[in-house]
C-alpha positions as CSV (number, residue, x, y, z in Angstrom):
1,M,79.2,-67.9,9.5
2,H,78.5,-71.4,11.1
3,D,76.3,-72.1,14.4
4,L,78.4,-70.4,17.0
5,F,77.6,-69.0,20.4
6,H,79.5,-66.2,22.1
7,P,81.9,-66.6,25.1
8,H,84.5,-63.9,24.6
9,F,88.4,-63.6,24.9
10,A,89.6,-60.2,26.4
11,D,89.9,-57.3,24.0
12,A,88.5,-59.2,21.2
13,D,85.9,-56.6,20.4
14,T,86.1,-55.9,16.9
15,S,83.2,-56.7,14.5
16,Y,83.7,-59.8,12.4
17,E,83.7,-57.5,9.1
18,V,86.8,-55.5,9.8
19,A,88.7,-58.0,12.2
20,R,91.9,-59.4,10.9
21,Y,92.0,-62.1,13.5
22,A,89.1,-64.6,14.1
23,I,89.1,-66.5,17.4
24,F,86.9,-69.8,17.9
25,G,86.8,-72.8,20.2
26,V,86.2,-76.2,19.7
27,P,85.0,-77.8,22.9
28,Y,85.4,-81.3,22.0
29,D,87.2,-84.4,23.9
30,G,85.4,-87.2,22.3
31,T,88.5,-89.5,21.7
32,T,90.5,-88.9,24.8
33,S,92.6,-91.9,25.5
34,F,93.6,-91.1,29.0
35,R,91.7,-88.4,30.9
36,P,88.9,-86.2,29.8
37,G,88.5,-82.4,30.4
38,T,89.7,-80.6,27.1
39,R,86.4,-79.7,26.1
40,F,86.7,-77.2,29.0
41,G,89.8,-75.8,27.5
42,P,88.4,-72.9,25.3
43,R,86.3,-71.3,28.2
44,A,89.5,-71.6,30.6
45,I,91.7,-69.9,28.3
46,R,89.0,-67.0,27.6
47,E,88.6,-66.7,31.3
48,F,92.3,-66.4,31.9
49,S,92.6,-63.9,29.0
50,F,90.9,-61.3,31.6
51,N,93.6,-61.6,34.1
52,F,96.1,-59.8,31.8
53,E,96.9,-56.2,30.9
54,A,95.9,-55.3,27.3
55,Y,99.3,-53.7,26.7
56,D,102.2,-55.6,25.3
57,P,105.4,-54.0,26.7
58,A,107.5,-56.0,24.4
59,M,106.0,-54.8,21.3
60,G,104.7,-51.3,22.7
61,I,101.0,-51.9,21.6
62,D,97.7,-52.5,23.3
63,L,95.8,-55.7,22.3
64,F,92.4,-53.5,21.9
65,D,94.0,-51.5,19.0
66,V,94.3,-54.8,17.2
67,P,91.3,-56.0,15.0
68,V,90.4,-59.2,17.0
69,T,87.2,-60.8,17.1
70,D,85.7,-64.0,19.1
71,L,83.3,-66.1,17.2
72,G,82.6,-68.2,20.0
73,D,82.7,-72.0,20.3
74,L,81.5,-74.3,17.7
75,R,78.7,-76.3,18.6
76,V,80.5,-79.8,17.7
77,S,79.2,-83.3,16.7
78,R,80.1,-86.3,18.9
79,L,82.0,-88.3,16.0
80,P,85.5,-87.1,15.3
81,E,85.0,-87.2,11.7
82,A,82.2,-84.9,11.7
83,V,84.1,-82.5,14.2
84,V,87.0,-82.5,11.4
85,E,84.5,-81.6,8.6
86,E,82.7,-78.9,10.8
87,V,86.2,-77.4,11.8
88,A,87.1,-77.3,7.9
89,G,83.9,-75.5,7.2
90,V,84.4,-72.7,9.7
91,V,88.2,-72.2,9.0
92,R,87.3,-72.2,5.1
93,D,85.0,-69.2,5.8
94,I,87.4,-67.3,7.9
95,V,90.2,-67.7,5.3
96,R,88.0,-66.8,2.5
97,D,87.0,-63.7,4.3
98,G,90.7,-62.8,4.6
99,K,91.3,-63.2,8.1
100,I,93.4,-65.3,10.1
101,P,92.0,-68.3,12.1
102,V,92.9,-68.6,15.8
103,M,91.5,-71.9,17.3
104,L,91.1,-72.8,20.8
105,G,91.2,-76.4,21.9
106,G,89.8,-78.9,22.8
107,E,91.6,-82.0,21.7
108,H,94.0,-81.9,18.8
109,T,91.7,-83.8,16.4
110,A,89.9,-80.4,15.6
111,T,93.4,-79.5,13.9
112,V,93.2,-81.9,11.1
113,G,90.0,-80.1,9.8
114,A,91.7,-76.6,10.2
115,V,94.9,-77.7,8.2
116,R,92.6,-79.1,5.4
117,A,91.0,-76.0,5.1
118,V,94.1,-73.6,5.1
119,E,96.1,-76.0,2.8
120,P,99.6,-75.0,4.3
121,E,103.0,-75.7,2.8
122,V,104.6,-76.4,6.2
123,Y,102.9,-77.8,9.2
124,V,105.0,-76.8,12.5
125,V,103.6,-78.6,15.8
126,C,104.8,-78.3,19.4
127,D,103.7,-81.4,21.1
128,A,104.8,-84.3,23.6
129,H,103.5,-86.9,21.4
130,L,104.0,-87.7,17.8
131,D,100.4,-88.5,17.0
132,L,101.6,-90.6,14.0
133,R,99.1,-93.6,14.6
134,D,97.1,-94.5,11.6
135,E,94.2,-95.1,13.9
136,L,93.6,-95.3,17.6
137,D,90.5,-96.8,19.4
138,G,89.1,-97.6,15.9
139,T,89.3,-94.2,14.4
140,P,91.8,-92.6,12.2
141,Y,90.6,-89.4,13.4
142,S,91.7,-89.6,17.2
143,H,93.9,-87.1,18.9
144,G,96.9,-89.6,18.5
145,C,96.4,-89.6,14.7
146,V,96.6,-85.7,14.0
147,T,100.1,-85.7,12.6
148,R,99.6,-88.9,10.6
149,R,96.4,-87.3,8.9
150,V,98.5,-84.1,8.3
151,L,101.0,-85.7,6.4
152,E,98.5,-87.0,3.9
153,T,98.2,-83.2,2.7
154,V,101.1,-81.2,3.9
155,G,104.6,-82.0,2.4
156,D,106.8,-80.4,5.3
157,V,106.1,-81.1,9.0
158,V,108.2,-80.2,11.9
159,I,107.4,-81.5,15.4
160,I,109.1,-79.6,18.1
161,G,109.2,-81.1,21.7
162,G,108.3,-84.6,20.7
163,R,109.0,-87.4,23.4
164,S,106.3,-90.0,23.3
165,G,105.2,-92.6,20.6
166,D,105.8,-96.2,19.9
167,R,108.7,-97.5,17.8
168,E,106.6,-97.3,14.5
169,Q,105.8,-93.6,15.2
170,F,109.6,-92.8,15.7
171,E,110.4,-94.6,12.6
172,I,108.0,-92.4,10.5
173,A,109.1,-89.2,12.2
174,A,112.6,-89.9,11.3
175,E,111.7,-90.6,7.6
176,K,108.8,-88.2,7.0
177,T,109.2,-85.3,9.3
178,R,111.7,-82.9,10.9
179,L,111.6,-84.0,14.6
180,Y,113.3,-81.7,17.2
181,T,112.7,-83.8,20.5
182,A,112.3,-82.1,23.9
183,D,115.8,-83.4,24.6
184,V,117.2,-82.0,21.5
185,V,115.6,-78.5,22.2
186,R,117.2,-78.9,26.0
187,Q,120.6,-79.7,24.5
188,R,120.8,-77.3,21.4
189,G,118.4,-74.6,22.8
190,I,115.2,-73.5,21.4
191,G,116.9,-70.5,19.7
192,A,119.2,-72.8,17.4
193,V,116.1,-75.3,16.8
194,L,114.1,-72.1,15.6
195,G,116.8,-71.1,13.4
196,D,116.7,-74.4,11.5
197,V,112.7,-74.1,11.3
198,L,112.9,-70.4,9.9
199,E,114.8,-71.8,7.0
200,T,112.2,-74.3,6.4
201,V,109.1,-71.7,6.7
202,E,110.8,-68.6,5.1
203,G,108.3,-67.6,2.4
204,R,106.0,-70.5,2.9
205,R,102.3,-70.7,3.9
206,V,102.8,-72.1,7.4
207,Y,100.3,-73.4,9.9
208,L,101.2,-73.4,13.7
209,S,99.6,-76.0,16.0
210,I,100.5,-75.7,20.1
211,D,99.5,-78.8,22.0
212,A,99.8,-77.8,25.7
213,D,101.6,-81.0,26.7
214,A,104.6,-80.1,24.9
215,I,105.4,-78.3,28.1
216,D,106.5,-80.3,31.0
217,C,103.7,-81.4,32.7
218,C,105.3,-80.4,36.2
219,L,104.9,-77.1,34.8
220,T,101.6,-77.1,33.5
221,P,99.7,-80.1,34.8
222,G,96.2,-79.3,33.2
223,L,96.4,-81.8,30.3
224,G,94.8,-84.9,29.3
225,T,97.7,-86.8,28.4
226,P,100.4,-85.6,30.6
227,E,104.3,-86.1,30.0
228,P,107.4,-85.1,32.0
229,F,110.6,-83.9,30.9
230,G,109.3,-81.5,28.3
231,M,109.7,-78.0,27.0
232,T,109.1,-74.9,29.3
233,P,106.7,-72.0,28.7
234,L,109.5,-69.9,27.9
235,D,110.6,-72.2,25.0
236,L,107.0,-72.0,23.7
237,R,106.9,-68.2,24.0
238,E,110.1,-68.4,21.7
239,V,108.3,-70.5,19.3
240,V,105.3,-68.2,19.0
241,R,107.2,-65.0,18.7
242,T,109.9,-66.3,16.3
243,L,107.3,-68.0,13.8
244,A,104.1,-65.9,14.1
245,P,105.1,-63.4,11.2
246,H,105.1,-66.5,9.0
247,V,102.0,-68.2,9.9
248,A,98.9,-68.3,8.2
249,A,96.8,-70.0,10.9
250,F,97.4,-70.8,14.5
251,D,95.8,-73.2,17.4
252,Y,96.6,-73.9,20.7
253,V,94.7,-77.0,22.1
254,E,94.6,-79.7,24.7
255,V,94.3,-77.5,27.8
256,A,92.1,-79.4,30.3
257,P,91.8,-77.1,33.1
258,F,91.7,-79.1,36.1
259,D,95.0,-77.6,37.7
260,A,95.3,-74.3,39.3
261,G,95.1,-72.5,36.3
262,Q,98.7,-72.7,35.2
263,T,98.0,-74.4,31.8
264,A,95.2,-72.2,30.8
265,A,97.1,-69.0,31.7
266,V,100.0,-70.0,29.6
267,A,97.7,-70.7,26.7
268,A,95.9,-67.3,27.1
269,V,99.1,-65.3,26.9
270,L,100.6,-67.2,24.0
271,V,97.4,-66.8,22.1
272,R,97.9,-63.0,22.8
273,E,101.7,-63.1,21.9
274,F,100.7,-64.7,18.5
275,I,98.2,-62.1,17.6
276,V,100.4,-59.2,18.5
277,R,103.6,-60.6,17.0
278,H,101.6,-61.6,13.8
279,W,100.1,-58.0,13.6
280,V,103.4,-56.3,13.8
281,G,105.2,-58.8,11.6
282,G,102.6,-58.6,9.0
283,R,102.7,-54.8,8.8
Protein backbone atom coordinates (compact mmCIF):
# COMPACT_ATOMS: atom_id res chain seq x y z
CA MET A 1 0.00 0.00 0.00
CA HIS A 2 0.92 3.67 -0.20
CA ASP A 3 2.61 5.84 2.43
CA LEU A 4 0.00 6.04 5.19
CA PHE A 5 0.03 6.50 8.93
CA HIS A 6 -2.51 5.08 11.33
CA PRO A 7 -5.13 6.98 13.23
CA HIS A 8 -8.04 4.66 13.76
CA PHE A 9 -11.83 4.47 13.27
CA ALA A 10 -13.65 2.67 16.11
CA ASP A 11 -14.03 -1.09 15.62
CA ALA A 12 -12.00 -1.03 12.40
CA ASP A 13 -9.67 -3.66 13.80
CA THR A 14 -9.47 -6.22 11.00
CA SER A 15 -6.21 -6.78 9.16
CA TYR A 16 -6.05 -5.39 5.64
CA GLU A 17 -5.68 -8.86 4.17
CA VAL A 18 -9.09 -10.07 5.33
CA ALA A 19 -10.97 -6.75 5.49
CA ARG A 20 -13.93 -6.07 3.22
CA TYR A 21 -13.91 -2.31 3.89
CA ALA A 22 -10.84 -0.07 3.82
CA ILE A 23 -11.20 3.33 5.48
CA PHE A 24 -8.65 6.05 4.76
CA GLY A 25 -8.48 9.80 5.26
CA VAL A 26 -7.41 12.66 3.02
CA PRO A 27 -6.55 15.64 5.31
CA TYR A 28 -6.44 18.25 2.56
CA ASP A 29 -8.03 21.69 2.17
CA GLY A 30 -5.63 23.35 -0.23
CA THR A 31 -8.24 24.92 -2.54
CA THR A 32 -10.52 26.24 0.21
CA SER A 33 -12.44 29.28 -1.05
CA PHE A 34 -14.20 30.48 2.13
CA ARG A 35 -12.75 29.15 5.38
CA PRO A 36 -10.18 26.40 5.96
CA GLY A 37 -10.31 23.50 8.37
CA THR A 38 -11.48 20.43 6.49
CA ARG A 39 -7.96 19.02 6.72
CA PHE A 40 -8.91 18.18 10.32
CA GLY A 41 -12.08 16.38 9.26
CA PRO A 42 -10.76 12.80 9.10
CA ARG A 43 -9.30 13.02 12.60
CA ALA A 44 -12.51 14.48 14.03
CA ILE A 45 -14.69 11.81 12.39
CA ARG A 46 -12.49 9.09 13.86
CA GLU A 47 -12.53 10.67 17.31
CA PHE A 48 -16.33 10.80 17.33
CA SER A 49 -16.59 7.23 16.10
CA PHE A 50 -15.52 6.11 19.59
CA ASN A 51 -18.56 7.84 21.12
CA PHE A 52 -21.03 5.31 19.74
CA GLU A 53 -21.91 1.73 20.66
CA ALA A 54 -20.70 -0.91 18.23
CA TYR A 55 -24.17 -2.44 18.08
CA ASP A 56 -26.52 -1.35 15.29
CA PRO A 57 -30.03 -2.03 16.63
CA ALA A 58 -31.74 -1.44 13.27
CA MET A 59 -29.73 -4.23 11.63
CA GLY A 60 -29.04 -6.33 14.71
CA ILE A 61 -25.28 -6.64 14.20
CA ASP A 62 -22.13 -5.33 15.87
CA LEU A 63 -19.71 -3.27 13.83
CA PHE A 64 -16.79 -5.24 15.27
CA ASP A 65 -18.21 -8.34 13.53
CA VAL A 66 -17.84 -6.63 10.14
CA PRO A 67 -14.36 -6.89 8.56
CA VAL A 68 -13.22 -3.25 8.47
CA THR A 69 -9.70 -1.85 8.47
CA ASP A 70 -8.47 1.74 8.82
CA LEU A 71 -5.40 2.49 6.71
CA GLY A 72 -4.85 5.91 8.27
CA ASP A 73 -4.44 9.21 6.46
CA LEU A 74 -2.83 9.75 3.11
CA ARG A 75 0.17 12.07 3.32
CA VAL A 76 -1.01 14.49 0.70
CA SER A 77 0.78 16.91 -1.59
CA ARG A 78 0.02 20.62 -1.65
CA LEU A 79 -1.10 20.77 -5.28
CA PRO A 80 -4.69 19.62 -5.94
CA GLU A 81 -3.87 17.77 -9.15
CA ALA A 82 -1.24 15.77 -7.25
CA VAL A 83 -3.76 14.98 -4.50
CA VAL A 84 -6.16 13.65 -7.13
CA GLU A 85 -3.46 11.32 -8.48
CA GLU A 86 -2.41 10.18 -5.00
CA VAL A 87 -5.99 9.34 -4.04
CA ALA A 88 -6.53 7.53 -7.33
CA GLY A 89 -3.49 5.36 -6.67
CA VAL A 90 -4.65 4.33 -3.20
CA VAL A 91 -8.19 3.61 -4.34
CA ARG A 92 -6.98 1.54 -7.29
CA ASP A 93 -5.02 -0.63 -4.85
CA ILE A 94 -8.05 -1.07 -2.59
CA VAL A 95 -10.36 -1.94 -5.48
CA ARG A 96 -7.79 -4.28 -7.03
CA ASP A 97 -7.63 -6.13 -3.72
CA GLY A 98 -11.39 -6.69 -3.77
CA LYS A 99 -12.29 -4.22 -1.01
CA ILE A 100 -14.71 -1.32 -0.69
CA PRO A 101 -13.02 2.09 -0.32
CA VAL A 102 -14.42 4.39 2.40
CA MET A 103 -12.77 7.81 2.20
CA LEU A 104 -12.90 10.51 4.88
CA GLY A 105 -12.30 14.15 3.92
CA GLY A 106 -10.89 16.67 3.72
CA GLU A 107 -12.13 18.79 0.89
CA HIS A 108 -14.15 17.37 -1.98
CA THR A 109 -11.29 17.54 -4.49
CA ALA A 110 -10.14 14.10 -3.33
CA THR A 111 -13.31 12.56 -4.73
CA VAL A 112 -12.15 13.19 -8.31
CA GLY A 113 -9.26 10.77 -7.83
CA ALA A 114 -11.41 8.15 -6.14
CA VAL A 115 -14.01 8.27 -8.91
CA ARG A 116 -11.34 7.89 -11.58
CA ALA A 117 -10.06 4.77 -9.84
CA VAL A 118 -13.48 3.19 -9.21
CA GLU A 119 -14.85 3.93 -12.71
CA PRO A 120 -18.52 3.95 -11.70
CA GLU A 121 -21.46 4.01 -14.09
CA VAL A 122 -23.41 6.33 -11.77
CA TYR A 123 -22.14 9.05 -9.43
CA VAL A 124 -24.54 10.12 -6.68
CA VAL A 125 -23.57 13.15 -4.60
CA CYS A 126 -25.32 14.92 -1.74
CA ASP A 127 -24.02 18.49 -1.79
CA ALA A 128 -25.21 22.05 -1.23
CA HIS A 129 -23.08 23.17 -4.18
CA LEU A 130 -23.31 22.05 -7.78
CA ASP A 131 -19.48 22.08 -8.13
CA LEU A 132 -19.81 22.44 -11.90
CA ARG A 133 -17.27 25.20 -12.47
CA ASP A 134 -14.65 24.41 -15.09
CA GLU A 135 -12.04 26.08 -12.90
CA LEU A 136 -11.86 28.12 -9.70
CA ASP A 137 -8.94 30.19 -8.48
CA GLY A 138 -6.81 29.04 -11.39
CA THR A 139 -7.23 25.28 -11.05
CA PRO A 140 -9.65 22.79 -12.62
CA TYR A 141 -9.17 20.65 -9.50
CA SER A 142 -10.73 23.04 -7.01
CA HIS A 143 -13.38 21.75 -4.64
CA GLY A 144 -15.78 23.87 -6.71
CA CYS A 145 -15.06 21.83 -9.87
CA VAL A 146 -15.54 18.28 -8.58
CA THR A 147 -18.80 17.37 -10.31
CA ARG A 148 -17.60 18.99 -13.55
CA ARG A 149 -14.54 16.73 -13.52
CA VAL A 150 -16.65 13.68 -12.69
CA LEU A 151 -18.91 14.39 -15.69
CA GLU A 152 -15.87 13.93 -17.93
CA THR A 153 -15.78 10.20 -17.14
CA VAL A 154 -19.18 9.25 -15.67
CA GLY A 155 -22.32 9.20 -17.80
CA ASP A 156 -24.97 9.44 -15.10
CA VAL A 157 -24.61 12.02 -12.31
CA VAL A 158 -27.25 12.53 -9.62
CA ILE A 159 -27.08 15.58 -7.32
CA ILE A 160 -29.23 15.60 -4.18
CA GLY A 161 -29.59 18.69 -1.99
CA GLY A 162 -28.01 21.21 -4.37
CA ARG A 163 -28.94 24.83 -3.75
CA SER A 164 -25.89 26.95 -4.65
CA GLY A 165 -24.21 27.74 -7.96
CA ASP A 166 -24.08 30.44 -10.61
CA ARG A 167 -26.45 30.55 -13.58
CA GLU A 168 -24.12 28.56 -15.84
CA GLN A 169 -23.81 25.75 -13.32
CA PHE A 170 -27.57 25.41 -12.95
CA GLU A 171 -27.89 25.30 -16.74
CA ILE A 172 -25.27 22.54 -16.95
CA ALA A 173 -26.98 20.66 -14.13
CA ALA A 174 -30.33 20.85 -15.92
CA GLU A 175 -28.81 19.52 -19.14
CA LYS A 176 -26.30 16.94 -17.93
CA THR A 177 -27.30 15.74 -14.44
CA ARG A 178 -30.33 14.64 -12.46
CA LEU A 179 -30.66 17.44 -9.93
CA TYR A 180 -32.88 17.16 -6.87
CA THR A 181 -32.49 20.49 -5.07
CA ALA A 182 -32.93 20.82 -1.33
CA ASP A 183 -36.31 22.44 -2.05
CA VAL A 184 -37.36 19.42 -4.12
CA VAL A 185 -36.26 17.08 -1.31
CA ARG A 186 -38.37 19.05 1.14
CA GLN A 187 -41.39 19.22 -1.18
CA ARG A 188 -41.41 15.62 -2.39
CA GLY A 189 -39.78 13.94 0.61
CA ILE A 190 -36.49 12.06 0.54
CA GLY A 191 -38.30 8.73 0.10
CA ALA A 192 -39.85 9.80 -3.21
CA VAL A 193 -36.54 11.20 -4.45
CA LEU A 194 -34.72 7.98 -3.56
CA GLY A 195 -37.40 5.98 -5.39
CA ASP A 196 -36.34 7.81 -8.56
CA VAL A 197 -32.65 7.37 -7.82
CA LEU A 198 -33.02 3.63 -7.24
CA GLU A 199 -34.33 3.25 -10.78
CA THR A 200 -31.12 4.91 -12.01
CA VAL A 201 -28.67 2.87 -9.92
CA GLU A 202 -30.28 -0.58 -10.01
CA GLY A 203 -27.78 -3.17 -11.22
CA ARG A 204 -25.08 -0.60 -11.98
CA ARG A 205 -21.72 0.35 -10.48
CA VAL A 206 -22.32 3.32 -8.15
CA TYR A 207 -20.11 5.82 -6.34
CA LEU A 208 -21.77 7.65 -3.42
CA SER A 209 -20.24 10.91 -2.16
CA ILE A 210 -21.57 12.86 0.83
CA ASP A 211 -20.49 16.47 1.21
CA ALA A 212 -21.23 17.51 4.80
CA ASP A 213 -22.68 20.82 3.62
CA ALA A 214 -25.63 19.02 2.02
CA ILE A 215 -27.08 19.34 5.53
CA ASP A 216 -28.47 22.71 6.59
CA CYS A 217 -25.60 24.61 8.22
CA CYS A 218 -27.90 25.60 11.08
CA LEU A 219 -27.90 21.91 12.08
CA THR A 220 -24.26 20.96 11.38
CA PRO A 221 -22.21 24.18 11.27
CA GLY A 222 -18.73 22.65 11.01
CA LEU A 223 -18.38 23.44 7.32
CA GLY A 224 -15.93 25.25 5.09
CA THR A 225 -18.68 26.64 2.82
CA PRO A 226 -21.89 26.66 4.88
CA GLU A 227 -25.31 27.02 3.23
CA PRO A 228 -28.64 27.29 5.07
CA PHE A 229 -31.99 25.78 4.03
CA GLY A 230 -30.57 22.36 3.28
CA MET A 231 -31.25 18.73 3.99
CA THR A 232 -31.51 17.21 7.46
CA PRO A 233 -29.27 14.55 9.01
CA LEU A 234 -32.24 12.16 8.77
CA ASP A 235 -32.48 12.84 5.03
CA LEU A 236 -28.84 11.88 4.63
CA ARG A 237 -29.31 8.79 6.75
CA GLU A 238 -32.08 7.68 4.39
CA VAL A 239 -29.79 8.26 1.39
CA VAL A 240 -27.05 6.13 2.93
CA ARG A 241 -29.37 3.38 4.16
CA THR A 242 -31.18 3.13 0.84
CA LEU A 243 -28.25 3.31 -1.56
CA ALA A 244 -25.51 1.52 0.42
CA PRO A 245 -26.23 -1.99 -0.93
CA HIS A 246 -25.75 -0.68 -4.49
CA VAL A 247 -22.51 1.24 -3.88
CA ALA A 248 -18.98 0.26 -4.94
CA ALA A 249 -17.22 3.11 -3.09
CA PHE A 250 -18.20 5.75 -0.53
CA ASP A 251 -16.86 9.00 0.84
CA TYR A 252 -17.85 11.56 3.45
CA VAL A 253 -16.04 14.86 2.92
CA GLU A 254 -15.92 18.56 3.85
CA VAL A 255 -16.17 18.19 7.64
CA ALA A 256 -14.48 21.24 9.21
CA PRO A 257 -14.61 20.50 12.94
CA PHE A 258 -14.75 23.96 14.50
CA ASP A 259 -18.29 23.49 15.84
CA ALA A 260 -19.34 21.64 19.00
CA GLY A 261 -18.91 18.32 17.23
CA GLN A 262 -22.27 18.01 15.50
CA THR A 263 -20.84 17.72 11.99
CA ALA A 264 -18.22 15.08 12.77
CA ALA A 265 -20.70 13.13 14.89
CA VAL A 266 -23.18 12.88 12.02
CA ALA A 267 -20.36 11.88 9.68
CA ALA A 268 -19.09 9.13 11.98
CA VAL A 269 -22.53 7.60 12.35
CA LEU A 270 -23.24 7.73 8.62
CA VAL A 271 -19.91 6.07 7.82
CA ARG A 272 -20.96 3.27 10.19
CA GLU A 273 -24.42 3.17 8.62
CA PHE A 274 -22.89 2.78 5.17
CA ILE A 275 -20.63 -0.08 6.21
CA VAL A 276 -23.33 -1.99 8.09
CA ARG A 277 -26.00 -1.53 5.41
CA HIS A 278 -23.59 -2.47 2.62
CA TRP A 279 -22.41 -5.54 4.54
CA VAL A 280 -25.92 -6.80 5.20
CA GLY A 281 -27.21 -5.90 1.72
CA GLY A 282 -24.16 -7.37 0.02
CA ARG A 283 -24.54 -10.73 1.68
